C-alpha positions in Angstrom: 32.7 0.8 -31.6 36.2 0.3 -30.8 37.5 -1.3 -27.8 39.8 1.4 -26.9 37.0 3.9 -26.2 36.7 5.1 -22.5 35.2 8.5 -21.8 36.9 8.6 -18.7 40.4 8.9 -20.6 41.2 12.6 -21.4 41.8 11.9 -25.2 40.2 8.8 -27.3 39.8 8.1 -30.9 36.7 6.0 -32.4 37.5 5.1 -36.0 34.6 3.6 -37.7 34.1 2.7 -41.7 32.2 6.3 -42.1 33.2 8.3 -39.3 36.1 9.1 -37.3 35.8 10.8 -33.7 38.6 12.2 -31.8 38.0 13.6 -28.4 40.3 16.2 -26.6 39.9 17.6 -23.3 43.2 19.4 -22.5 42.4 22.5 -24.6 42.8 25.9 -23.0 39.8 27.5 -21.9 37.9 24.4 -22.1 35.4 24.3 -19.1 36.3 21.3 -16.6 33.2 19.7 -17.7 33.8 20.4 -21.2 35.1 18.0 -24.3 35.8 18.6 -27.9 34.9 15.8 -30.3 36.4 16.6 -33.8 34.3 14.6 -36.3 35.8 13.8 -39.5 33.8 11.9 -42.5 30.0 10.9 -42.8 27.4 11.3 -39.9 24.8 9.0 -41.2 22.6 6.2 -40.4 25.3 3.8 -40.2 27.9 6.1 -38.0 25.4 7.6 -35.6 25.0 4.8 -33.2 28.5 5.2 -32.4 28.2 8.8 -31.9 25.2 8.4 -29.7 27.2 5.9 -27.6 30.0 8.1 -27.3 27.9 11.3 -26.2 26.0 9.3 -23.6 28.9 7.6 -22.2 30.6 11.5 -22.1 27.5 13.0 -20.4 27.4 10.0 -17.8 30.8 10.6 -16.5 30.2 14.3 -16.4 30.9 15.8 -19.6 27.9 18.6 -19.7 29.6 20.9 -22.2 30.2 19.3 -25.6 31.8 21.2 -28.3 31.4 19.3 -31.8 34.0 20.3 -34.3 32.4 19.6 -37.8 35.2 21.3 -40.0 35.9 17.9 -41.8 32.6 16.4 -41.4 31.7 15.7 -45.2 28.0 14.9 -44.9 25.4 14.9 -42.0 21.7 13.4 -42.4 18.6 13.4 -40.1 20.0 10.5 -37.8 23.3 12.5 -36.9 21.2 15.5 -36.5 18.7 13.7 -34.3 21.4 12.4 -31.9 22.7 15.8 -31.6 19.5 17.2 -30.7 18.7 14.2 -28.3 21.8 14.8 -26.2 21.0 18.8 -26.3 17.6 18.0 -24.7 19.3 15.8 -22.2 22.3 18.4 -21.5 19.9 21.3 -21.4 18.1 19.4 -18.4 21.4 19.4 -16.5 22.8 23.0 -17.2 25.0 21.9 -20.1 24.8 22.2 -23.9 26.2 21.2 -27.2 27.8 23.9 -29.7 28.7 23.0 -33.1 32.1 24.6 -33.9 33.6 25.5 -37.4 30.7 24.1 -39.4 31.7 22.7 -42.8 29.8 24.1 -45.8 27.9 20.8 -45.8 27.1 20.8 -42.3 26.0 24.9 -42.2 23.7 24.3 -45.4 21.9 21.5 -43.5 21.4 23.4 -40.3 20.2 26.4 -42.4 17.8 24.4 -44.5 16.4 22.5 -41.2 16.4 25.8 -39.5 18.4 24.1 -36.6 20.9 27.0 -36.8 18.8 28.9 -34.6 18.2 25.9 -32.3 21.5 24.9 -31.8 24.7 27.0 -30.9 26.9 27.4 -34.0 30.3 29.1 -33.9 32.8 29.7 -36.8 35.5 28.6 -34.7 36.3 26.5 -31.6 38.0 29.8 -29.8 34.6 31.6 -30.4 32.7 28.9 -28.9 34.6 28.7 -25.9 34.4 32.4 -25.4 30.5 32.6 -25.2 
């Protein structure tokens, strides 16, 4: 985990060897308790622990609406899916949610193959996700 990670800051970057995560808070129409995470690279067994740490820290500081932009996510495996489902389960108990935005072809294929597209909220764009 990068030392500059601080979930209380409006924007932060995490850059691991496989995965880059950029957070954005100051986006029009983003709920007060929302955050956008743009992910680039591979979400796999090695990069998932960093994502889990970031997601849990964000929830701990009150970010209950998490929008995950996967447009530049090249690969996602079961550990990455598990991390997203785990935080969604935690958020649902707190009236929050996770939305997958702008899924890459690879992410969309995995979501459809695993039938998780029906369990997770998936939007073609961040703008659509913020509207509904």
